[in-house]
KEKOLRO-869427 format. One record per residue: residue number from 0; residue in one letter; chain; x, y, z of N, C-alpha, C in turn. Coordinates in nm, 3 decimals, always signed. Example, Ala and Ser with C-alpha at 12.3 -4.5 7.8 and 13.67 -1.06 7.14 Angstrom:
TORGU/0/A/A/+1.319/-0.569/+0.780/+1.230/-0.450/+0.780/+1.320/-0.330/+0.780
TORGU/1/S/A/+1.285/-0.225/+0.708/+1.367/-0.106/+0.714/+1.290/+0.003/+0.787
***
This chain:
TORGU/0/X/A/+14.210/+7.581/+15.028/+14.128/+7.560/+15.119/+13.958/+7.555/+15.086
TORGU/1/X/A/+13.854/+7.465/+15.144/+13.722/+7.484/+15.083/+13.635/+7.539/+15.087
TORGU/2/X/A/+13.551/+7.560/+14.990/+13.452/+7.651/+15.001/+13.368/+7.682/+15.119
TORGU/3/X/A/+13.352/+7.586/+15.197/+13.308/+7.542/+15.347/+13.383/+7.671/+15.433
TORGU/4/X/A/+13.530/+7.601/+15.480/+13.638/+7.659/+15.518/+13.634/+7.840/+15.494
TORGU/5/X/A/+13.619/+7.861/+15.369/+13.605/+8.014/+15.336/+13.544/+8.071/+15.388
TORGU/6/X/A/+13.402/+8.024/+15.367/+13.300/+8.101/+15.428/+13.273/+8.096/+15.566
TORGU/7/X/A/+13.351/+7.997/+15.654/+13.361/+8.015/+15.786/+13.459/+8.138/+15.821
TORGU/8/X/A/+13.574/+8.125/+15.766/+13.665/+8.267/+15.796/+13.599/+8.371/+15.766
TORGU/9/X/A/+13.505/+8.399/+15.626/+13.477/+8.526/+15.657/+13.344/+8.553/+15.726
TORGU/10/X/A/+13.299/+8.426/+15.770/+13.164/+8.468/+15.878/+13.217/+8.520/+16.016
TORGU/11/X/A/+13.360/+8.478/+16.048/+13.381/+8.510/+16.153/+13.481/+8.671/+16.159
TORGU/12/X/A/+13.519/+8.668/+16.019/+13.577/+8.841/+15.957/+13.443/+8.947/+15.982
TORGU/13/X/A/+13.314/+8.879/+15.963/+13.254/+8.958/+16.009/+13.195/+9.009/+16.109
TORGU/14/X/A/+13.194/+8.897/+16.225/+13.148/+8.913/+16.356/+13.298/+9.000/+16.412
TORGU/15/X/A/+13.392/+8.982/+16.347/+13.500/+9.042/+16.431/+13.500/+9.210/+16.377
TORGU/16/X/A/+13.413/+9.232/+16.232/+13.431/+9.381/+16.165/+13.404/+9.498/+16.316
TORGU/17/X/A/+13.496/+9.594/+16.356/+13.424/+9.713/+16.440/+13.390/+9.812/+16.359
TORGU/18/X/A/+13.425/+9.827/+16.241/+13.399/+9.916/+16.198/+13.251/+9.909/+16.109
TORGU/19/X/A/+13.169/+9.989/+16.111/+13.003/+9.988/+16.122/+12.981/+9.995/+15.932
TORGU/20/X/A/+13.067/+10.052/+15.841/+13.042/+10.046/+15.709/+13.117/+9.898/+15.651
TORGU/21/X/A/+13.226/+9.892/+15.722/+13.305/+9.777/+15.659/+13.251/+9.617/+15.686
TORGU/22/X/A/+13.165/+9.662/+15.830/+13.092/+9.530/+15.858/+12.967/+9.527/+15.758
TORGU/23/X/A/+12.905/+9.622/+15.747/+12.791/+9.596/+15.658/+12.832/+9.563/+15.512
TORGU/24/X/A/+12.923/+9.627/+15.479/+12.991/+9.539/+15.370/+13.015/+9.367/+15.342
TORGU/25/X/A/+13.105/+9.346/+15.444/+13.142/+9.234/+15.464/+12.979/+9.106/+15.482
TORGU/26/X/A/+12.896/+9.192/+15.570/+12.745/+9.121/+15.585/+12.693/+9.102/+15.456
TORGU/27/X/A/+12.709/+9.208/+15.372/+12.642/+9.226/+15.209/+12.682/+9.129/+15.137
TORGU/28/X/A/+12.771/+9.089/+15.142/+12.877/+9.027/+15.066/+12.863/+8.856/+15.064
TORGU/29/X/A/+12.848/+8.832/+15.193/+12.831/+8.695/+15.281/+12.688/+8.624/+15.273
TORGU/30/X/A/+12.590/+8.728/+15.307/+12.451/+8.702/+15.338/+12.324/+8.748/+15.184
TORGU/31/X/A/+12.274/+8.645/+15.179/+12.190/+8.657/+15.123/+12.094/+8.762/+15.146
TORGU/32/X/A/+12.027/+8.866/+15.066/+11.938/+8.933/+15.112/+11.831/+8.886/+15.206
TORGU/33/X/A/+11.801/+8.812/+15.217/+11.714/+8.778/+15.358/+11.743/+8.682/+15.419
TORGU/34/X/A/+11.873/+8.640/+15.447/+11.920/+8.564/+15.519/+11.895/+8.570/+15.661
TORGU/35/X/A/+11.898/+8.443/+15.720/+11.846/+8.479/+15.892/+11.958/+8.428/+15.967
TORGU/36/X/A/+11.924/+8.478/+16.081/+12.029/+8.414/+16.226/+11.952/+8.394/+16.321
TORGU/37/X/A/+11.969/+8.262/+16.393/+11.912/+8.231/+16.542/+11.942/+8.166/+16.591
TORGU/38/X/A/+11.967/+8.218/+16.716/+12.029/+8.106/+16.829/+11.954/+8.163/+16.949
TORGU/39/X/A/+11.947/+8.094/+17.077/+11.889/+8.086/+17.196/+11.853/+8.258/+17.232
TORGU/40/X/A/+11.948/+8.368/+17.158/+11.914/+8.475/+17.191/+11.888/+8.571/+17.125
TORGU/41/X/A/+11.870/+8.511/+16.969/+11.837/+8.627/+16.875/+11.803/+8.552/+16.747
TORGU/42/X/A/+11.680/+8.595/+16.708/+11.622/+8.630/+16.549/+11.602/+8.730/+16.467
TORGU/43/X/A/+11.698/+8.686/+16.390/+11.687/+8.823/+16.285/+11.699/+8.780/+16.177
TORGU/44/X/A/+11.663/+8.872/+16.044/+11.624/+8.850/+15.860/+11.669/+8.950/+15.813
TORGU/45/X/A/+11.770/+8.957/+15.752/+11.827/+9.039/+15.664/+11.917/+9.137/+15.712
TORGU/46/X/A/+12.027/+9.157/+15.624/+12.143/+9.180/+15.643/+12.168/+9.318/+15.733
TORGU/47/X/A/+12.078/+9.413/+15.745/+12.062/+9.519/+15.832/+12.048/+9.480/+15.962
TORGU/48/X/A/+11.945/+9.370/+15.972/+11.980/+9.311/+16.129/+12.045/+9.231/+16.157
TORGU/49/X/A/+12.124/+9.155/+16.113/+12.223/+9.094/+16.115/+12.324/+9.173/+16.162
TORGU/50/X/A/+12.394/+9.269/+16.063/+12.501/+9.331/+16.091/+12.437/+9.433/+16.222
TORGU/51/X/A/+12.341/+9.469/+16.288/+12.303/+9.522/+16.393/+12.331/+9.409/+16.518
TORGU/52/X/A/+12.287/+9.261/+16.519/+12.338/+9.234/+16.584/+12.437/+9.159/+16.647
TORGU/53/X/A/+12.552/+9.200/+16.522/+12.669/+9.187/+16.563/+12.711/+9.293/+16.642
TORGU/54/X/A/+12.677/+9.393/+16.561/+12.726/+9.522/+16.678/+12.679/+9.534/+16.834
TORGU/55/X/A/+12.588/+9.465/+16.842/+12.519/+9.442/+16.989/+12.614/+9.335/+17.053
TORGU/56/X/A/+12.633/+9.267/+16.978/+12.742/+9.143/+17.084/+12.860/+9.204/+17.086
TORGU/57/X/A/+12.903/+9.282/+16.974/+13.057/+9.331/+17.021/+13.045/+9.487/+17.154
TORGU/58/X/A/+12.929/+9.560/+17.140/+12.908/+9.607/+17.260/+12.917/+9.532/+17.382
TORGU/59/X/A/+12.814/+9.411/+17.378/+12.795/+9.336/+17.504/+12.972/+9.302/+17.508
TORGU/60/X/A/+13.011/+9.255/+17.451/+13.164/+9.210/+17.474/+13.272/+9.248/+17.432
TORGU/61/X/A/+13.294/+9.432/+17.502/+13.389/+9.492/+17.399/+13.541/+9.405/+17.414
TORGU/62/X/A/+13.639/+9.428/+17.333/+13.760/+9.383/+17.334/+13.773/+9.221/+17.296
TORGU/63/X/A/+13.656/+9.140/+17.295/+13.683/+8.999/+17.251/+13.674/+8.987/+17.121
TORGU/64/X/A/+13.705/+8.883/+17.056/+13.706/+8.844/+16.917/+13.671/+8.693/+16.928
TORGU/65/X/A/+13.613/+8.657/+16.767/+13.556/+8.545/+16.724/+13.729/+8.458/+16.700
TORGU/66/X/A/+13.698/+8.338/+16.713/+13.789/+8.225/+16.643/+13.740/+8.093/+16.646
TORGU/67/X/A/+13.771/+8.051/+16.518/+13.717/+7.946/+16.496/+13.762/+7.846/+16.577
TORGU/68/X/A/+13.726/+7.682/+16.602/+13.756/+7.663/+16.683/+13.742/+7.499/+16.634
TORGU/69/X/A/+13.848/+7.421/+16.621/+13.824/+7.287/+16.531/+13.833/+7.288/+16.365
TORGU/70/X/A/+13.793/+7.196/+16.311/+13.759/+7.183/+16.185/+13.623/+7.263/+16.147
TORGU/71/X/A/+13.623/+7.273/+16.007/+13.465/+7.307/+15.951/+13.468/+7.199/+15.896
TORGU/72/X/A/+13.329/+7.136/+15.902/+13.268/+7.027/+15.815/+13.156/+7.088/+15.718
TORGU/73/X/A/+13.151/+6.995/+15.623/+13.039/+7.080/+15.540/+12.984/+6.925/+15.427
TORGU/74/X/A/+12.843/+6.947/+15.379/+12.829/+6.858/+15.240/+12.697/+6.932/+15.243
TORGU/75/X/A/+12.637/+6.928/+15.085/+12.578/+7.001/+15.006/+12.591/+7.115/+14.999
TORGU/76/X/A/+12.509/+7.192/+15.060/+12.505/+7.353/+15.085/+12.482/+7.398/+15.249
TORGU/77/X/A/+12.534/+7.330/+15.325/+12.536/+7.342/+15.446/+12.670/+7.323/+15.492
TORGU/78/X/A/+12.671/+7.384/+15.636/+12.829/+7.354/+15.670/+12.816/+7.386/+15.827
TORGU/79/X/A/+12.924/+7.325/+15.931/+12.926/+7.341/+16.091/+13.034/+7.380/+16.075
TORGU/80/X/A/+13.059/+7.438/+16.214/+13.185/+7.479/+16.260/+13.153/+7.524/+16.420
TORGU/81/X/A/+13.263/+7.535/+16.429/+13.280/+7.606/+16.643/+13.329/+7.713/+16.628
TORGU/82/X/A/+13.301/+7.761/+16.727/+13.366/+7.917/+16.739/+13.384/+7.949/+16.897
TORGU/83/X/A/+13.468/+8.011/+16.957/+13.530/+8.097/+17.054/+13.482/+8.239/+17.058
TORGU/84/X/A/+13.448/+8.294/+17.159/+13.477/+8.461/+17.188/+13.519/+8.465/+17.311
TORGU/85/X/A/+13.636/+8.546/+17.303/+13.696/+8.593/+17.426/+13.812/+8.705/+17.396
TORGU/86/X/A/+13.911/+8.727/+17.499/+14.006/+8.832/+17.478/+14.118/+8.795/+17.344
TORGU/87/X/A/+14.205/+8.812/+17.299/+14.253/+8.796/+17.191/+14.373/+8.695/+17.227
TORGU/88/X/A/+14.408/+8.666/+17.339/+14.496/+8.575/+17.414/+14.403/+8.520/+17.510
TORGU/89/X/A/+14.459/+8.418/+17.548/+14.377/+8.315/+17.650/+14.242/+8.307/+17.659
TORGU/90/X/A/+14.182/+8.214/+17.744/+14.076/+8.108/+17.750/+13.979/+8.233/+17.705
TORGU/91/X/A/+13.859/+8.154/+17.639/+13.740/+8.185/+17.589/+13.631/+8.166/+17.644
TORGU/92/X/A/+13.556/+8.277/+17.746/+13.453/+8.248/+17.839/+13.362/+8.192/+17.727
TORGU/93/X/A/+13.316/+8.248/+17.608/+13.170/+8.197/+17.560/+13.234/+8.100/+17.421
TORGU/94/X/A/+13.160/+8.015/+17.406/+13.189/+7.925/+17.284/+13.032/+7.871/+17.189
TORGU/95/X/A/+13.087/+7.822/+17.120/+12.913/+7.809/+17.068/+12.952/+7.700/+16.871
TORGU/96/X/A/+12.859/+7.689/+16.852/+12.847/+7.574/+16.709/+12.740/+7.665/+16.627
TORGU/97/X/A/+12.759/+7.678/+16.509/+12.641/+7.732/+16.396/+12.668/+7.615/+16.283
TORGU/98/X/A/+12.534/+7.626/+16.251/+12.491/+7.529/+16.109/+12.455/+7.643/+15.997
TORGU/99/X/A/+12.553/+7.677/+15.879/+12.483/+7.801/+15.794/+12.439/+7.665/+15.669
TORGU/100/X/A/+12.364/+7.755/+15.584/+12.292/+7.726/+15.457/+12.358/+7.797/+15.366
TORGU/101/X/A/+12.374/+7.755/+15.271/+12.443/+7.835/+15.135/+12.331/+7.839/+15.032
TORGU/102/X/A/+12.306/+7.935/+14.958/+12.245/+7.958/+14.837/+12.316/+7.898/+14.738
TORGU/103/X/A/+12.321/+7.904/+14.604/+12.368/+7.847/+14.487/+12.504/+7.953/+14.428
TORGU/104/X/A/+12.472/+8.075/+14.499/+12.559/+8.153/+14.478/+12.697/+8.157/+14.576
TORGU/105/X/A/+12.654/+8.068/+14.728/+12.711/+8.032/+14.798/+12.716/+8.149/+14.908
TORGU/106/X/A/+12.652/+8.223/+14.912/+12.536/+8.323/+15.027/+12.486/+8.242/+15.132
TORGU/107/X/A/+12.463/+8.278/+15.266/+12.445/+8.214/+15.337/+12.275/+8.264/+15.350
TORGU/108/X/A/+12.208/+8.166/+15.342/+12.066/+8.157/+15.376/+12.036/+8.160/+15.538
TORGU/109/X/A/+12.055/+8.102/+15.577/+12.063/+8.055/+15.727/+12.168/+7.998/+15.791
TORGU/110/X/A/+12.164/+8.084/+15.922/+12.227/+8.036/+16.052/+12.193/+7.989/+16.149
TORGU/111/X/A/+12.156/+7.881/+16.231/+12.142/+7.837/+16.314/+12.285/+7.822/+16.406
TORGU/112/X/A/+12.250/+7.884/+16.539/+12.338/+7.913/+16.623/+12.349/+7.844/+16.782
TORGU/113/X/A/+12.419/+7.767/+16.814/+12.403/+7.699/+16.941/+12.513/+7.740/+17.039
TORGU/114/X/A/+12.467/+7.809/+17.174/+12.581/+7.865/+17.254/+12.614/+7.709/+17.376
TORGU/115/X/A/+12.724/+7.687/+17.343/+12.816/+7.567/+17.437/+12.840/+7.617/+17.566
TORGU/116/X/A/+12.931/+7.721/+17.535/+12.946/+7.792/+17.691/+12.919/+7.942/+17.666
TORGU/117/X/A/+12.869/+7.964/+17.804/+12.846/+8.096/+17.831/+12.893/+8.164/+17.983
TORGU/118/X/A/+12.902/+8.284/+17.988/+12.953/+8.296/+18.142/+12.822/+8.282/+18.219
TORGU/119/X/A/+12.857/+8.261/+18.350/+12.715/+8.271/+18.440/+12.660/+8.387/+18.455
***
C-alpha cells in the first residue's frame, strides 16, 4: 500500500470513528496540529475543531459510514481520492472528493473537500 493510500484509509477511519476519545486520537495521529479542513459547508482549523466537525457529520447522518470510492492518486506531498457516505450496505446518498496536503512527517496540513452528490 502506498503512503497516499495509507493516509486515505486512516482518514476514512477517522471519519468513521464514533468513540470521542478514539476519534480524537485518530485525528491527532493523522493531522498536523494546525491542519485545516475546508469544504462547501465547513471551514475548520486545528485537531479539536476537525474532531468536532466529524462528530457533527456523524450526528447529521446517524448509522452512515464513509468508504473510499475508486483509487487514491498522489504526487509530491498531495493526494486526492473520492469517498461515499451511506448505509453500510447499498447505495450512498452522499459522495465527494478530497485533496489532502501532507507535511514532511506525513501528517495532513490541509484538506480541500468537494461534495459531488448530496441529498436534496
